[in-house]
C-alpha positions in Angstrom: -23.9 18.4 -7.9 -27.3 18.3 -9.5 -29.3 21.0 -10.7 -33.3 21.5 -12.1 -33.4 20.1 -15.4 -33.7 22.6 -18.2 -33.1 21.6 -22.1 -33.5 24.8 -23.5 -29.9 25.8 -21.3 -28.7 22.4 -22.6 -29.0 22.7 -25.6 -27.4 26.5 -25.7 -24.2 25.1 -23.7 -24.1 22.0 -26.4 -24.5 24.0 -29.1 -21.3 26.6 -27.8 -19.8 22.8 -27.4 -19.9 22.5 -30.7 -17.6 25.5 -31.7 -15.1 24.7 -29.6 -12.5 22.3 -30.8 -10.0 22.0 -27.7 -7.7 24.2 -30.2 -7.7 27.7 -28.8 -6.2 29.2 -31.9 -9.3 28.0 -34.0 -11.7 27.4 -31.0 -14.9 30.3 -30.4 -14.6 30.8 -26.1 -17.3 30.8 -24.1 -17.4 33.8 -22.1 -19.4 34.3 -18.5 -20.2 37.4 -17.4 -21.9 39.8 -15.0 -23.9 42.4 -14.7 -22.0 43.8 -11.6 -19.3 46.6 -12.8 -17.1 44.9 -10.6 -17.0 41.2 -11.9 -14.8 41.3 -15.5 -15.8 38.3 -18.6 -14.1 35.2 -17.8 -13.6 32.6 -20.6 -15.0 28.9 -19.5 -13.1 25.9 -20.9 -15.1 22.8 -22.6 -14.4 20.7 -19.7 -16.8 23.0 -17.2 -19.2 23.1 -20.3 -19.7 19.6 -20.6 -20.3 19.3 -17.0 -22.8 22.0 -17.2 -24.6 20.6 -20.2 -24.5 17.4 -18.2 -26.2 19.1 -15.3 -28.7 20.7 -17.2 -29.7 17.4 -19.1 -30.6 15.6 -15.7 -27.3 14.1 -14.5 -25.7 14.0 -11.5 -22.6 15.2 -11.6 -19.6 14.1 -9.3 -17.4 17.3 -9.1 -15.0 16.1 -6.7 -14.7 12.4 -6.0 -14.6 11.0 -2.2 -11.0 11.1 -0.5 -9.6 8.1 1.0 -8.0 8.7 4.3 -4.2 7.4 4.5 -5.1 4.5 6.3 -5.7 1.8 3.4 -6.0 -1.1 5.4 -5.0 -4.4 4.0 -4.7 -6.5 1.3 -6.2 -10.5 1.6 -6.3 -13.3 -0.1 -9.3 -15.4 1.2 -10.8 -18.1 -0.1 -9.0 -17.4 -3.5 -10.0 -14.3 -3.6 -7.9 -11.4 -3.8 -9.3 -7.9 -1.8 -7.2 -4.9 -1.2 -7.6 -2.3 1.2 -9.9 -4.3 3.8 -10.4 -3.0 7.0 -11.7 -5.2 10.5 -13.4 -3.9 13.7 -14.3 -6.3 16.7 -15.3 -4.7 20.2 -18.1 -4.7 22.9 -20.8 -6.8 21.6 -19.0 -8.0 18.8 -16.3 -8.9 21.2 -18.5 -11.1 23.0 -20.0 -12.9 19.9 -16.0 -13.0 18.1 -17.9 -11.6 15.2 -15.2 -9.0 13.2 -16.9 -7.0 11.4 -15.2 -7.3 8.4 -15.0 -3.9 5.7 -13.8 -4.7 1.6 -12.7 -1.7 -0.1 -14.9 -0.4 -3.4 -12.3 1.7 -5.5 -15.1 3.1 -7.6 -17.8 4.7 -5.0 -18.8 8.0 -5.8 -20.6 10.9 -3.3 -24.0 9.5 -4.8 -23.1 6.1 -4.3 -22.4 6.5 -0.8 -25.5 8.6 0.3 -27.5 6.1 -1.7 -26.0 2.9 0.3 -26.7 5.1 3.9 -30.0 5.6 2.5 -30.5 2.1 1.7 -29.2 0.6 5.1 -31.0 2.9 7.1 -34.1 1.7 5.7 -33.4 -2.0 6.0 -31.8 -1.6 9.6 -35.4 0.4 10.9 -37.8 -2.2 9.0 -36.4 -4.8 11.7 -38.4 -5.8 14.5 -35.0 -4.4 16.6 -34.6 -1.3 19.0 -32.6 1.4 17.4 -29.7 1.0 19.8 -29.2 -2.7 18.8 -27.9 -1.5 15.0 -27.0 1.9 15.9 -23.4 1.2 16.8 -23.3 -1.0 13.4 -24.8 2.0 11.3 -21.9 4.7 12.8 -19.4 2.3 11.8 -20.2 1.8 8.3 -20.9 5.3 8.1 -17.5 6.1 9.2 -15.6 3.3 7.0 -17.4 4.4 3.8 -17.3 8.3 4.1 -13.5 8.3 5.0 -12.1 4.8 3.4 -14.8 3.8 0.6 -14.9 0.7 2.6 -18.5 -1.5 2.5 -19.4 -3.7 5.5 -19.8 -7.4 4.0 -20.7 -8.8 7.4 -23.4 -6.8 9.7 -24.8 -8.7 12.6 -27.8 -7.0 13.1 -29.2 -7.2 9.5 -29.7 -10.2 7.2 -28.6 -9.2 3.5 -28.6 -13.0 2.0 -32.0 -12.6 0.5 -31.4 -12.2 -3.5 -34.1 -8.7 -3.5 -32.3 -7.3 -0.7 -28.9 -7.7 -1.7 -29.9 -6.1 -5.6 -31.9 -3.7 -3.9 -29.3 -2.5 -1.4 -26.7 -2.4 -3.9 -28.7 -0.6 -6.9 -26.2 1.7 -8.5 -22.8 0.4 -7.7 -20.9 -0.3 -10.8 -20.1 -3.4 -12.1 -16.3 -3.9 -10.7 -17.8 -3.4 -7.2 -20.5 -5.2 -7.7 -18.3 -7.9 -8.0 -15.6 -7.3 -5.6 -18.8 -7.1 -2.9 -20.5 -10.2 -4.1 -16.7 -12.5 -4.0 -16.4 -10.8 -0.5 -19.9 -11.9 0.5 -19.3 -15.2 -0.7 -15.8 -15.5 2.1 -17.0 -17.6 5.1 -17.2 -16.6 8.8 -14.2 -18.9 9.4 -11.9 -17.2 6.5 -13.1 -13.6 8.3 -11.7 -14.7 11.4 -8.8 -15.9 10.7 -7.9 -13.0 8.8 -8.6 -11.2 11.9 -7.0 -13.2 14.3 -3.5 -12.7 11.6 -4.2 -8.6 11.1 -4.7 -8.2 14.4 -1.1 -9.4 14.8 
């Protein structure tokens, strides 16, 4: 959730919060009312006011974190590093190239992170000299795995993200923990990914 920044409203909400200790016997409750005769005033809890104050301060508010699908992937130990909830995909041209796509779960991803990652990948794919049809399937898989499983593509076939500057721009905004997981996954060799995929398929 993101609303227009408003310093005055933020100050008023924080003034209300200053009189709310969490003790209902001592607090001055905040009331929400409307001029409609059918709408009765309601009390607003401090948790909701905190969210509202941060929103008026111009912060992006994560009201509901993205939910993962029941499919949680597989836990792997690859070249000395542990990963949870990994997924693989290898069909069509990827099968011809013997190149399984490897997706690693980033547990701290927010909705805002996912939107930013999709935007970054879209711009980077679009900046290559390839036809859109070359990378469209890969981008669709990237989107599916991010939205449903919070898993990020580690080894795109149609995009080189090895350059330090590109990698930094791509992962901007990730939490320290998620960034470290992704960096470790990026260091895993193609041979190790292929071997893990073959075991995963069995």
